[in-house]
mmCIF file of the N, C-alpha and C atoms, coordinates in Angstrom:
data_MODEL
# 
_entry.id   MODEL 
# 
loop_
_atom_site.group_PDB 
_atom_site.id 
_atom_site.type_symbol 
_atom_site.label_atom_id 
_atom_site.label_alt_id 
_atom_site.label_comp_id 
_atom_site.label_asym_id 
_atom_site.label_entity_id 
_atom_site.label_seq_id 
_atom_site.pdbx_PDB_ins_code 
_atom_site.Cartn_x 
_atom_site.Cartn_y 
_atom_site.Cartn_z 
_atom_site.occupancy 
_atom_site.B_iso_or_equiv 
_atom_site.pdbx_formal_charge 
_atom_site.auth_seq_id 
_atom_site.auth_comp_id 
_atom_site.auth_asym_id 
_atom_site.auth_atom_id 
_atom_site.pdbx_PDB_model_num 
ATOM 1   N N  . MET A 1 1  ? 28.061  11.465 -12.887 1.00 0.00 ? 1  MET A N  1 
ATOM 2   C CA . MET A 1 1  ? 26.807  10.993 -12.329 1.00 0.00 ? 1  MET A CA 1 
ATOM 3   C C  . MET A 1 1  ? 26.398  9.717  -13.071 1.00 0.00 ? 1  MET A C  1 
ATOM 4   N N  . PRO A 1 2  ? 26.003  8.657  -12.390 1.00 0.00 ? 2  PRO A N  1 
ATOM 5   C CA . PRO A 1 2  ? 25.637  7.400  -13.057 1.00 0.00 ? 2  PRO A CA 1 
ATOM 6   C C  . PRO A 1 2  ? 24.330  7.521  -13.818 1.00 0.00 ? 2  PRO A C  1 
ATOM 7   N N  . ASP A 1 3  ? 24.213  6.774  -14.918 1.00 0.00 ? 3  ASP A N  1 
ATOM 8   C CA . ASP A 1 3  ? 22.988  6.738  -15.698 1.00 0.00 ? 3  ASP A CA 1 
ATOM 9   C C  . ASP A 1 3  ? 21.969  5.883  -14.968 1.00 0.00 ? 3  ASP A C  1 
ATOM 10  N N  . THR A 1 4  ? 20.844  6.501  -14.567 1.00 0.00 ? 4  THR A N  1 
ATOM 11  C CA . THR A 1 4  ? 19.819  5.776  -13.818 1.00 0.00 ? 4  THR A CA 1 
ATOM 12  C C  . THR A 1 4  ? 18.749  5.190  -14.720 1.00 0.00 ? 4  THR A C  1 
ATOM 13  N N  . GLY A 1 5  ? 18.805  5.484  -16.022 1.00 0.00 ? 5  GLY A N  1 
ATOM 14  C CA . GLY A 1 5  ? 17.803  4.976  -16.945 1.00 0.00 ? 5  GLY A CA 1 
ATOM 15  C C  . GLY A 1 5  ? 16.515  5.773  -16.944 1.00 0.00 ? 5  GLY A C  1 
ATOM 16  N N  . VAL A 1 6  ? 16.452  6.849  -16.163 1.00 0.00 ? 6  VAL A N  1 
ATOM 17  C CA . VAL A 1 6  ? 15.257  7.676  -16.099 1.00 0.00 ? 6  VAL A CA 1 
ATOM 18  C C  . VAL A 1 6  ? 15.287  8.664  -17.261 1.00 0.00 ? 6  VAL A C  1 
ATOM 19  N N  . ILE A 1 7  ? 14.180  8.776  -17.987 1.00 0.00 ? 7  ILE A N  1 
ATOM 20  C CA . ILE A 1 7  ? 14.117  9.670  -19.140 1.00 0.00 ? 7  ILE A CA 1 
ATOM 21  C C  . ILE A 1 7  ? 14.206  11.123 -18.694 1.00 0.00 ? 7  ILE A C  1 
ATOM 22  N N  . SER A 1 8  ? 13.296  11.586 -17.839 1.00 0.00 ? 8  SER A N  1 
ATOM 23  C CA . SER A 1 8  ? 13.378  12.959 -17.361 1.00 0.00 ? 8  SER A CA 1 
ATOM 24  C C  . SER A 1 8  ? 13.240  13.047 -15.854 1.00 0.00 ? 8  SER A C  1 
ATOM 25  N N  . GLY A 1 9  ? 12.497  12.125 -15.267 1.00 0.00 ? 9  GLY A N  1 
ATOM 26  C CA . GLY A 1 9  ? 12.319  12.138 -13.825 1.00 0.00 ? 9  GLY A CA 1 
ATOM 27  C C  . GLY A 1 9  ? 11.457  13.269 -13.318 1.00 0.00 ? 9  GLY A C  1 
ATOM 28  N N  . GLU A 1 10 ? 10.826  14.022 -14.221 1.00 0.00 ? 10 GLU A N  1 
ATOM 29  C CA . GLU A 1 10 ? 10.021  15.157 -13.808 1.00 0.00 ? 10 GLU A CA 1 
ATOM 30  C C  . GLU A 1 10 ? 8.787   14.698 -13.037 1.00 0.00 ? 10 GLU A C  1 
ATOM 31  N N  . TYR A 1 11 ? 8.455   15.449 -11.980 1.00 0.00 ? 11 TYR A N  1 
ATOM 32  C CA . TYR A 1 11 ? 7.294   15.147 -11.150 1.00 0.00 ? 11 TYR A CA 1 
ATOM 33  C C  . TYR A 1 11 ? 6.153   16.115 -11.447 1.00 0.00 ? 11 TYR A C  1 
ATOM 34  N N  . VAL A 1 12 ? 4.920   15.644 -11.257 1.00 0.00 ? 12 VAL A N  1 
ATOM 35  C CA . VAL A 1 12 ? 3.743   16.505 -11.275 1.00 0.00 ? 12 VAL A CA 1 
ATOM 36  C C  . VAL A 1 12 ? 2.918   16.165 -10.044 1.00 0.00 ? 12 VAL A C  1 
ATOM 37  N N  . VAL A 1 13 ? 2.280   17.176 -9.485  1.00 0.00 ? 13 VAL A N  1 
ATOM 38  C CA . VAL A 1 13 ? 1.395   16.991 -8.338  1.00 0.00 ? 13 VAL A CA 1 
ATOM 39  C C  . VAL A 1 13 ? -0.034  17.143 -8.840  1.00 0.00 ? 13 VAL A C  1 
ATOM 40  N N  . ILE A 1 14 ? -0.877  16.176 -8.536  1.00 0.00 ? 14 ILE A N  1 
ATOM 41  C CA . ILE A 1 14 ? -2.265  16.178 -8.989  1.00 0.00 ? 14 ILE A CA 1 
ATOM 42  C C  . ILE A 1 14 ? -3.161  16.172 -7.755  1.00 0.00 ? 14 ILE A C  1 
ATOM 43  N N  . LYS A 1 15 ? -4.013  17.195 -7.632  1.00 0.00 ? 15 LYS A N  1 
ATOM 44  C CA . LYS A 1 15 ? -4.945  17.288 -6.511  1.00 0.00 ? 15 LYS A CA 1 
ATOM 45  C C  . LYS A 1 15 ? -6.363  17.151 -7.045  1.00 0.00 ? 15 LYS A C  1 
ATOM 46  N N  . ALA A 1 16 ? -7.118  16.189 -6.513  1.00 0.00 ? 16 ALA A N  1 
ATOM 47  C CA . ALA A 1 16 ? -8.504  15.962 -6.933  1.00 0.00 ? 16 ALA A CA 1 
ATOM 48  C C  . ALA A 1 16 ? -9.408  17.043 -6.354  1.00 0.00 ? 16 ALA A C  1 
ATOM 49  N N  . LEU A 1 17 ? -10.227 17.628 -7.222  1.00 0.00 ? 17 LEU A N  1 
ATOM 50  C CA . LEU A 1 17 ? -11.184 18.637 -6.791  1.00 0.00 ? 17 LEU A CA 1 
ATOM 51  C C  . LEU A 1 17 ? -12.593 18.063 -6.684  1.00 0.00 ? 17 LEU A C  1 
ATOM 52  N N  . GLU A 1 18 ? -12.731 16.764 -6.995  1.00 0.00 ? 18 GLU A N  1 
ATOM 53  C CA . GLU A 1 18 ? -14.008 16.067 -6.880  1.00 0.00 ? 18 GLU A CA 1 
ATOM 54  C C  . GLU A 1 18 ? -13.727 14.592 -6.634  1.00 0.00 ? 18 GLU A C  1 
ATOM 55  N N  . ASN A 1 19 ? -14.714 13.852 -6.230  1.00 0.00 ? 19 ASN A N  1 
ATOM 56  C CA . ASN A 1 19 ? -14.573 12.410 -6.033  1.00 0.00 ? 19 ASN A CA 1 
ATOM 57  C C  . ASN A 1 19 ? -14.511 11.694 -7.378  1.00 0.00 ? 19 ASN A C  1 
ATOM 58  N N  . GLY A 1 20 ? -13.771 10.589 -7.421  1.00 0.00 ? 20 GLY A N  1 
ATOM 59  C CA . GLY A 1 20 ? -13.743 9.742  -8.606  1.00 0.00 ? 20 GLY A CA 1 
ATOM 60  C C  . GLY A 1 20 ? -12.837 10.181 -9.727  1.00 0.00 ? 20 GLY A C  1 
ATOM 61  N N  . VAL A 1 21 ? -11.839 10.995 -9.444  1.00 0.00 ? 21 VAL A N  1 
ATOM 62  C CA . VAL A 1 21 ? -10.871 11.395 -10.475 1.00 0.00 ? 21 VAL A CA 1 
ATOM 63  C C  . VAL A 1 21 ? -10.040 10.176 -10.867 1.00 0.00 ? 21 VAL A C  1 
ATOM 64  N N  . THR A 1 22 ? -9.861  9.958  -12.168 1.00 0.00 ? 22 THR A N  1 
ATOM 65  C CA . THR A 1 22 ? -9.073  8.834  -12.669 1.00 0.00 ? 22 THR A CA 1 
ATOM 66  C C  . THR A 1 22 ? -7.776  9.351  -13.270 1.00 0.00 ? 22 THR A C  1 
ATOM 67  N N  . ILE A 1 23 ? -6.664  8.731  -12.874 1.00 0.00 ? 23 ILE A N  1 
ATOM 68  C CA . ILE A 1 23 ? -5.341  9.066  -13.407 1.00 0.00 ? 23 ILE A CA 1 
ATOM 69  C C  . ILE A 1 23 ? -4.789  7.809  -14.062 1.00 0.00 ? 23 ILE A C  1 
ATOM 70  N N  . ILE A 1 24 ? -4.382  7.933  -15.332 1.00 0.00 ? 24 ILE A N  1 
ATOM 71  C CA . ILE A 1 24 ? -3.897  6.780  -16.088 1.00 0.00 ? 24 ILE A CA 1 
ATOM 72  C C  . ILE A 1 24 ? -2.503  7.078  -16.619 1.00 0.00 ? 24 ILE A C  1 
ATOM 73  N N  . GLY A 1 25 ? -1.550  6.183  -16.327 1.00 0.00 ? 25 GLY A N  1 
ATOM 74  C CA . GLY A 1 25 ? -0.194  6.297  -16.854 1.00 0.00 ? 25 GLY A CA 1 
ATOM 75  C C  . GLY A 1 25 ? -0.109  5.601  -18.204 1.00 0.00 ? 25 GLY A C  1 
ATOM 76  N N  . LEU A 1 26 ? 0.532   6.241  -19.184 1.00 0.00 ? 26 LEU A N  1 
ATOM 77  C CA . LEU A 1 26 ? 0.689   5.688  -20.525 1.00 0.00 ? 26 LEU A CA 1 
ATOM 78  C C  . LEU A 1 26 ? 2.156   5.373  -20.792 1.00 0.00 ? 26 LEU A C  1 
ATOM 79  N N  . THR A 1 27 ? 2.396   4.268  -21.493 1.00 0.00 ? 27 THR A N  1 
ATOM 80  C CA . THR A 1 27 ? 3.766   3.797  -21.721 1.00 0.00 ? 27 THR A CA 1 
ATOM 81  C C  . THR A 1 27 ? 4.465   4.548  -22.845 1.00 0.00 ? 27 THR A C  1 
ATOM 82  N N  . ARG A 1 28 ? 5.773   4.389  -22.880 1.00 0.00 ? 28 ARG A N  1 
ATOM 83  C CA . ARG A 1 28 ? 6.605   4.872  -23.979 1.00 0.00 ? 28 ARG A CA 1 
ATOM 84  C C  . ARG A 1 28 ? 6.703   3.783  -25.035 1.00 0.00 ? 28 ARG A C  1 
ATOM 85  N N  . GLY A 1 29 ? 7.295   4.116  -26.161 1.00 0.00 ? 29 GLY A N  1 
ATOM 86  C CA . GLY A 1 29 ? 7.539   3.112  -27.189 1.00 0.00 ? 29 GLY A CA 1 
ATOM 87  C C  . GLY A 1 29 ? 6.669   3.316  -28.406 1.00 0.00 ? 29 GLY A C  1 
ATOM 88  N N  . LYS A 1 30 ? 6.811   2.407  -29.354 1.00 0.00 ? 30 LYS A N  1 
ATOM 89  C CA . LYS A 1 30 ? 6.064   2.562  -30.610 1.00 0.00 ? 30 LYS A CA 1 
ATOM 90  C C  . LYS A 1 30 ? 4.571   2.324  -30.418 1.00 0.00 ? 30 LYS A C  1 
ATOM 91  N N  . ASP A 1 31 ? 4.185   1.534  -29.418 1.00 0.00 ? 31 ASP A N  1 
ATOM 92  C CA . ASP A 1 31 ? 2.776   1.301  -29.102 1.00 0.00 ? 31 ASP A CA 1 
ATOM 93  C C  . ASP A 1 31 ? 2.473   1.862  -27.721 1.00 0.00 ? 31 ASP A C  1 
ATOM 94  N N  . THR A 1 32 ? 1.691   2.946  -27.676 1.00 0.00 ? 32 THR A N  1 
ATOM 95  C CA . THR A 1 32 ? 1.318   3.536  -26.393 1.00 0.00 ? 32 THR A CA 1 
ATOM 96  C C  . THR A 1 32 ? 0.203   2.699  -25.773 1.00 0.00 ? 32 THR A C  1 
ATOM 97  N N  . LYS A 1 33 ? 0.401   2.318  -24.501 1.00 0.00 ? 33 LYS A N  1 
ATOM 98  C CA . LYS A 1 33 ? -0.576  1.493  -23.790 1.00 0.00 ? 33 LYS A CA 1 
ATOM 99  C C  . LYS A 1 33 ? -0.776  2.035  -22.378 1.00 0.00 ? 33 LYS A C  1 
ATOM 100 N N  . PHE A 1 34 ? -1.955  1.726  -21.810 1.00 0.00 ? 34 PHE A N  1 
ATOM 101 C CA . PHE A 1 34 ? -2.186  2.035  -20.401 1.00 0.00 ? 34 PHE A CA 1 
ATOM 102 C C  . PHE A 1 34 ? -1.359  1.070  -19.575 1.00 0.00 ? 34 PHE A C  1 
ATOM 103 N N  . HIS A 1 35 ? -0.644  1.567  -18.550 1.00 0.00 ? 35 HIS A N  1 
ATOM 104 C CA . HIS A 1 35 ? 0.102   0.642  -17.702 1.00 0.00 ? 35 HIS A CA 1 
ATOM 105 C C  . HIS A 1 35 ? -0.237  0.763  -16.224 1.00 0.00 ? 35 HIS A C  1 
ATOM 106 N N  . HIS A 1 36 ? -0.975  1.807  -15.849 1.00 0.00 ? 36 HIS A N  1 
ATOM 107 C CA . HIS A 1 36 ? -1.294  1.980  -14.429 1.00 0.00 ? 36 HIS A CA 1 
ATOM 108 C C  . HIS A 1 36 ? -2.459  2.954  -14.321 1.00 0.00 ? 36 HIS A C  1 
ATOM 109 N N  . SER A 1 37 ? -3.346  2.727  -13.364 1.00 0.00 ? 37 SER A N  1 
ATOM 110 C CA . SER A 1 37 ? -4.413  3.700  -13.126 1.00 0.00 ? 37 SER A CA 1 
ATOM 111 C C  . SER A 1 37 ? -4.662  3.826  -11.624 1.00 0.00 ? 37 SER A C  1 
ATOM 112 N N  . GLU A 1 38 ? -5.135  4.992  -11.257 1.00 0.00 ? 38 GLU A N  1 
ATOM 113 C CA . GLU A 1 38 ? -5.452  5.304  -9.859  1.00 0.00 ? 38 GLU A CA 1 
ATOM 114 C C  . GLU A 1 38 ? -6.753  6.084  -9.832  1.00 0.00 ? 38 GLU A C  1 
ATOM 115 N N  . LYS A 1 39 ? -7.486  5.970  -8.733  1.00 0.00 ? 39 LYS A N  1 
ATOM 116 C CA . LYS A 1 39 ? -8.682  6.778  -8.485  1.00 0.00 ? 39 LYS A CA 1 
ATOM 117 C C  . LYS A 1 39 ? -8.411  7.648  -7.275  1.00 0.00 ? 39 LYS A C  1 
ATOM 118 N N  . LEU A 1 40 ? -8.770  8.928  -7.378  1.00 0.00 ? 40 LEU A N  1 
ATOM 119 C CA . LEU A 1 40 ? -8.619  9.855  -6.261  1.00 0.00 ? 40 LEU A CA 1 
ATOM 120 C C  . LEU A 1 40 ? -9.980  10.422 -5.884  1.00 0.00 ? 40 LEU A C  1 
ATOM 121 N N  . ASP A 1 41 ? -10.166 10.686 -4.603  1.00 0.00 ? 41 ASP A N  1 
ATOM 122 C CA . ASP A 1 41 ? -11.352 11.383 -4.132  1.00 0.00 ? 41 ASP A CA 1 
ATOM 123 C C  . ASP A 1 41 ? -10.983 12.809 -3.767  1.00 0.00 ? 41 ASP A C  1 
ATOM 124 N N  . LYS A 1 42 ? -11.987 13.652 -3.640  1.00 0.00 ? 42 LYS A N  1 
ATOM 125 C CA . LYS A 1 42 ? -11.797 15.078 -3.394  1.00 0.00 ? 42 LYS A CA 1 
ATOM 126 C C  . LYS A 1 42 ? -10.799 15.312 -2.263  1.00 0.00 ? 42 LYS A C  1 
ATOM 127 N N  . GLY A 1 43 ? -9.813  16.166 -2.534  1.00 0.00 ? 43 GLY A N  1 
ATOM 128 C CA . GLY A 1 43 ? -8.807  16.517 -1.541  1.00 0.00 ? 43 GLY A CA 1 
ATOM 129 C C  . GLY A 1 43 ? -7.584  15.631 -1.553  1.00 0.00 ? 43 GLY A C  1 
ATOM 130 N N  . GLU A 1 44 ? -7.665  14.458 -2.192  1.00 0.00 ? 44 GLU A N  1 
ATOM 131 C CA . GLU A 1 44 ? -6.504  13.569 -2.250  1.00 0.00 ? 44 GLU A CA 1 
ATOM 132 C C  . GLU A 1 44 ? -5.490  14.099 -3.266  1.00 0.00 ? 44 GLU A C  1 
ATOM 133 N N  . ILE A 1 45 ? -4.221  13.832 -2.979  1.00 0.00 ? 45 ILE A N  1 
ATOM 134 C CA . ILE A 1 45 ? -3.122  14.304 -3.820  1.00 0.00 ? 45 ILE A CA 1 
ATOM 135 C C  . ILE A 1 45 ? -2.278  13.115 -4.246  1.00 0.00 ? 45 ILE A C  1 
ATOM 136 N N  . MET A 1 46 ? -1.863  13.140 -5.502  1.00 0.00 ? 46 MET A N  1 
ATOM 137 C CA . MET A 1 46 ? -0.943  12.124 -6.010  1.00 0.00 ? 46 MET A CA 1 
ATOM 138 C C  . MET A 1 46 ? 0.252   12.835 -6.621  1.00 0.00 ? 46 MET A C  1 
ATOM 139 N N  . ILE A 1 47 ? 1.429   12.334 -6.333  1.00 0.00 ? 47 ILE A N  1 
ATOM 140 C CA . ILE A 1 47 ? 2.644   12.848 -6.957  1.00 0.00 ? 47 ILE A CA 1 
ATOM 141 C C  . ILE A 1 47 ? 3.084   11.797 -7.965  1.00 0.00 ? 47 ILE A C  1 
ATOM 142 N N  . ALA A 1 48 ? 3.136   12.176 -9.240  1.00 0.00 ? 48 ALA A N  1 
ATOM 143 C CA . ALA A 1 48 ? 3.477   11.248 -10.314 1.00 0.00 ? 48 ALA A CA 1 
ATOM 144 C C  . ALA A 1 48 ? 4.796   11.676 -10.954 1.00 0.00 ? 48 ALA A C  1 
ATOM 145 N N  . GLN A 1 49 ? 5.493   10.706 -11.525 1.00 0.00 ? 49 GLN A N  1 
ATOM 146 C CA . GLN A 1 49 ? 6.795   10.974 -12.135 1.00 0.00 ? 49 GLN A CA 1 
ATOM 147 C C  . GLN A 1 49 ? 6.842   10.390 -13.546 1.00 0.00 ? 49 GLN A C  1 
ATOM 148 N N  . PHE A 1 50 ? 7.411   11.163 -14.470 1.00 0.00 ? 50 PHE A N  1 
ATOM 149 C CA . PHE A 1 50 ? 7.676   10.659 -15.813 1.00 0.00 ? 50 PHE A CA 1 
ATOM 150 C C  . PHE A 1 50 ? 8.973   9.868  -15.751 1.00 0.00 ? 50 PHE A C  1 
ATOM 151 N N  . THR A 1 51 ? 8.962   8.644  -16.278 1.00 0.00 ? 51 THR A N  1 
ATOM 152 C CA . THR A 1 51 ? 10.108  7.740  -16.191 1.00 0.00 ? 51 THR A CA 1 
ATOM 153 C C  . THR A 1 51 ? 10.373  7.102  -17.550 1.00 0.00 ? 51 THR A C  1 
ATOM 154 N N  . GLU A 1 52 ? 11.263  6.135  -17.553 1.00 0.00 ? 52 GLU A N  1 
ATOM 155 C CA . GLU A 1 52 ? 11.533  5.416  -18.793 1.00 0.00 ? 52 GLU A CA 1 
ATOM 156 C C  . GLU A 1 52 ? 10.314  4.618  -19.245 1.00 0.00 ? 52 GLU A C  1 
ATOM 157 N N  . HIS A 1 53 ? 9.363   4.356  -18.351 1.00 0.00 ? 53 HIS A N  1 
ATOM 158 C CA . HIS A 1 53 ? 8.155   3.606  -18.697 1.00 0.00 ? 53 HIS A CA 1 
ATOM 159 C C  . HIS A 1 53 ? 6.938   4.494  -18.923 1.00 0.00 ? 53 HIS A C  1 
ATOM 160 N N  . THR A 1 54 ? 6.904   5.655  -18.280 1.00 0.00 ? 54 THR A N  1 
ATOM 161 C CA . THR A 1 54 ? 5.740   6.543  -18.358 1.00 0.00 ? 54 THR A CA 1 
ATOM 162 C C  . THR A 1 54 ? 6.065   7.768  -19.193 1.00 0.00 ? 54 THR A C  1 
ATOM 163 N N  . SER A 1 55 ? 5.328   7.923  -20.325 1.00 0.00 ? 55 SER A N  1 
ATOM 164 C CA . SER A 1 55 ? 5.567   9.070  -21.192 1.00 0.00 ? 55 SER A CA 1 
ATOM 165 C C  . SER A 1 55 ? 4.446   10.095 -21.122 1.00 0.00 ? 55 SER A C  1 
ATOM 166 N N  . ALA A 1 56 ? 3.287   9.679  -20.618 1.00 0.00 ? 56 ALA A N  1 
ATOM 167 C CA . ALA A 1 56 ? 2.140   10.587 -20.550 1.00 0.00 ? 56 ALA A CA 1 
ATOM 168 C C  . ALA A 1 56 ? 1.231   10.165 -19.405 1.00 0.00 ? 56 ALA A C  1 
ATOM 169 N N  . ILE A 1 57 ? 0.444   11.124 -18.937 1.00 0.00 ? 57 ILE A N  1 
ATOM 170 C CA . ILE A 1 57 ? -0.545  10.860 -17.895 1.00 0.00 ? 57 ILE A CA 1 
ATOM 171 C C  . ILE A 1 57 ? -1.873  11.432 -18.370 1.00 0.00 ? 57 ILE A C  1 
ATOM 172 N N  . LYS A 1 58 ? -2.902  10.601 -18.367 1.00 0.00 ? 58 LYS A N  1 
ATOM 173 C CA . LYS A 1 58 ? -4.242  11.026 -18.755 1.00 0.00 ? 58 LYS A CA 1 
ATOM 174 C C  . LYS A 1 58 ? -5.076  11.161 -17.490 1.00 0.00 ? 58 LYS A C  1 
ATOM 175 N N  . ILE A 1 59 ? -5.826  12.266 -17.389 1.00 0.00 ? 59 ILE A N  1 
ATOM 176 C CA . ILE A 1 59 ? -6.601  12.532 -16.180 1.00 0.00 ? 59 ILE A CA 1 
ATOM 177 C C  . ILE A 1 59 ? -8.048  12.807 -16.558 1.00 0.00 ? 59 ILE A C  1 
ATOM 178 N N  . ARG A 1 60 ? -8.975  12.131 -15.868 1.00 0.00 ? 60 ARG A N  1 
ATOM 179 C CA . ARG A 1 60 ? -10.411 12.385 -16.041 1.00 0.00 ? 60 ARG A CA 1 
ATOM 180 C C  . ARG A 1 60 ? -10.952 12.933 -14.738 1.00 0.00 ? 60 ARG A C  1 
ATOM 181 N N  . GLY A 1 61 ? -11.612 14.091 -14.814 1.00 0.00 ? 61 GLY A N  1 
ATOM 182 C CA . GLY A 1 61 ? -12.203 14.691 -13.633 1.00 0.00 ? 61 GLY A CA 1 
ATOM 183 C C  . GLY A 1 61 ? -11.603 16.056 -13.354 1.00 0.00 ? 61 GLY A C  1 
ATOM 184 N N  . ARG A 1 62 ? -12.154 16.711 -12.350 1.00 0.00 ? 62 ARG A N  1 
ATOM 185 C CA . ARG A 1 62 ? -11.698 18.052 -11.976 1.00 0.00 ? 62 ARG A CA 1 
ATOM 186 C C  . ARG A 1 62 ? -10.480 17.945 -11.072 1.00 0.00 ? 62 ARG A C  1 
ATOM 187 N N  . VAL A 1 63 ? -9.384  18.570 -11.503 1.00 0.00 ? 63 VAL A N  1 
ATOM 188 C CA . VAL A 1 63 ? -8.130  18.514 -10.751 1.00 0.00 ? 63 VAL A CA 1 
ATOM 189 C C  . VAL A 1 63 ? -7.395  19.835 -10.833 1.00 0.00 ? 63 VAL A C  1 
ATOM 190 N N  . GLU A 1 64 ? -6.415  19.959 -9.960  1.00 0.00 ? 64 GLU A N  1 
ATOM 191 C CA . GLU A 1 64 ? -5.409  21.021 -10.032 1.00 0.00 ? 64 GLU A CA 1 
ATOM 192 C C  . GLU A 1 64 ? -4.076  20.308 -10.196 1.00 0.00 ? 64 GLU A C  1 
ATOM 193 N N  . ILE A 1 65 ? -3.285  20.741 -11.175 1.00 0.00 ? 65 ILE A N  1 
ATOM 194 C CA . ILE A 1 65 ? -1.993  20.112 -11.454 1.00 0.00 ? 65 ILE A CA 1 
ATOM 195 C C  . ILE A 1 65 ? -0.893  21.142 -11.258 1.00 0.00 ? 65 ILE A C  1 
ATOM 196 N N  . LEU A 1 66 ? 0.155   20.750 -10.549 1.00 0.00 ? 66 LEU A N  1 
ATOM 197 C CA . LEU A 1 66 ? 1.322   21.607 -10.358 1.00 0.00 ? 66 LEU A CA 1 
ATOM 198 C C  . LEU A 1 66 ? 2.545   20.896 -10.896 1.00 0.00 ? 66 LEU A C  1 
ATOM 199 N N  . SER A 1 67 ? 3.370   21.634 -11.650 1.00 0.00 ? 67 SER A N  1 
ATOM 200 C CA . SER A 1 67 ? 4.634   21.112 -12.158 1.00 0.00 ? 67 SER A CA 1 
ATOM 201 C C  . SER A 1 67 ? 5.649   22.235 -12.170 1.00 0.00 ? 67 SER A C  1 
ATOM 202 N N  . ARG A 1 68 ? 6.853   21.945 -12.585 1.00 0.00 ? 68 ARG A N  1 
ATOM 203 C CA . ARG A 1 68 ? 7.861   23.013 -12.639 1.00 0.00 ? 68 ARG A CA 1 
ATOM 204 C C  . ARG A 1 68 ? 7.522   24.044 -13.704 1.00 0.00 ? 68 ARG A C  1 
ATOM 205 N N  . HIS A 1 69 ? 6.574   23.714 -14.570 1.00 0.00 ? 69 HIS A N  1 
ATOM 206 C CA . HIS A 1 69 ? 6.146   24.637 -15.626 1.00 0.00 ? 69 HIS A CA 1 
ATOM 207 C C  . HIS A 1 69 ? 5.014   25.547 -15.182 1.00 0.00 ? 69 HIS A C  1 
ATOM 208 N N  . GLY A 1 70 ? 4.474   25.295 -13.995 1.00 0.00 ? 70 GLY A N  1 
ATOM 209 C CA . GLY A 1 70 ? 3.378   26.107 -13.472 1.00 0.00 ? 70 GLY A CA 1 
ATOM 210 C C  . GLY A 1 70 ? 2.218   25.247 -13.036 1.00 0.00 ? 70 GLY A C  1 
ATOM 211 N N  . GLY A 1 71 ? 1.075   25.874 -12.910 1.00 0.00 ? 71 GLY A N  1 
ATOM 212 C CA . GLY A 1 71 ? -0.119  25.155 -12.465 1.00 0.00 ? 71 GLY A CA 1 
ATOM 213 C C  . GLY A 1 71 ? -1.241  25.286 -13.461 1.00 0.00 ? 71 GLY A C  1 
ATOM 214 N N  . ILE A 1 72 ? -2.149  24.337 -13.427 1.00 0.00 ? 72 ILE A N  1 
ATOM 215 C CA . ILE A 1 72 ? -3.342  24.377 -14.276 1.00 0.00 ? 72 ILE A CA 1 
ATOM 216 C C  . ILE A 1 72 ? -4.471  23.716 -13.500 1.00 0.00 ? 72 ILE A C  1 
ATOM 217 N N  . ARG A 1 73 ? -5.668  24.214 -13.766 1.00 0.00 ? 73 ARG A N  1 
ATOM 218 C CA . ARG A 1 73 ? -6.856  23.665 -13.108 1.00 0.00 ? 73 ARG A CA 1 
ATOM 219 C C  . ARG A 1 73 ? -7.884  23.385 -14.198 1.00 0.00 ? 73 ARG A C  1 
ATOM 220 N N  . THR A 1 74 ? -8.542  22.237 -14.126 1.00 0.00 ? 74 THR A N  1 
ATOM 221 C CA . THR A 1 74 ? -9.551  21.926 -15.129 1.00 0.00 ? 74 THR A CA 1 
ATOM 222 C C  . THR A 1 74 ? -10.737 22.855 -14.981 1.00 0.00 ? 74 THR A C  1 
ATOM 223 N N  . ASP A 1 75 ? -11.500 22.988 -16.048 1.00 0.00 ? 75 ASP A N  1 
ATOM 224 C CA . ASP A 1 75 ? -12.686 23.849 -16.040 1.00 0.00 ? 75 ASP A CA 1 
ATOM 225 C C  . ASP A 1 75 ? -13.728 23.361 -15.055 1.00 0.00 ? 75 ASP A C  1 
ATOM 226 N N  . GLU A 1 76 ? -14.486 24.275 -14.556 1.00 0.00 ? 76 GLU A N  1 
ATOM 227 C CA . GLU A 1 76 ? -15.555 23.946 -13.599 1.00 0.00 ? 76 GLU A CA 1 
ATOM 228 C C  . GLU A 1 76 ? -16.666 23.194 -14.281 1.00 0.00 ? 76 GLU A C  1 
# 
């Protein structure tokens, strides 16, 4: 299989449970930086992927997250 340069390629599904949810992608490397942000409104879904550039995702607001590890929902 060819090396695609993807670190893990794992996906997460993020569903907004309220308006104005902010999702921020954080970079890899010795200096962690914000590299992308999105706003979601209630009911909107975003599918995000961990890549060679994205090592973490920061989320502000009420959401439900699904991954291969299970699901989690922020507190009410």
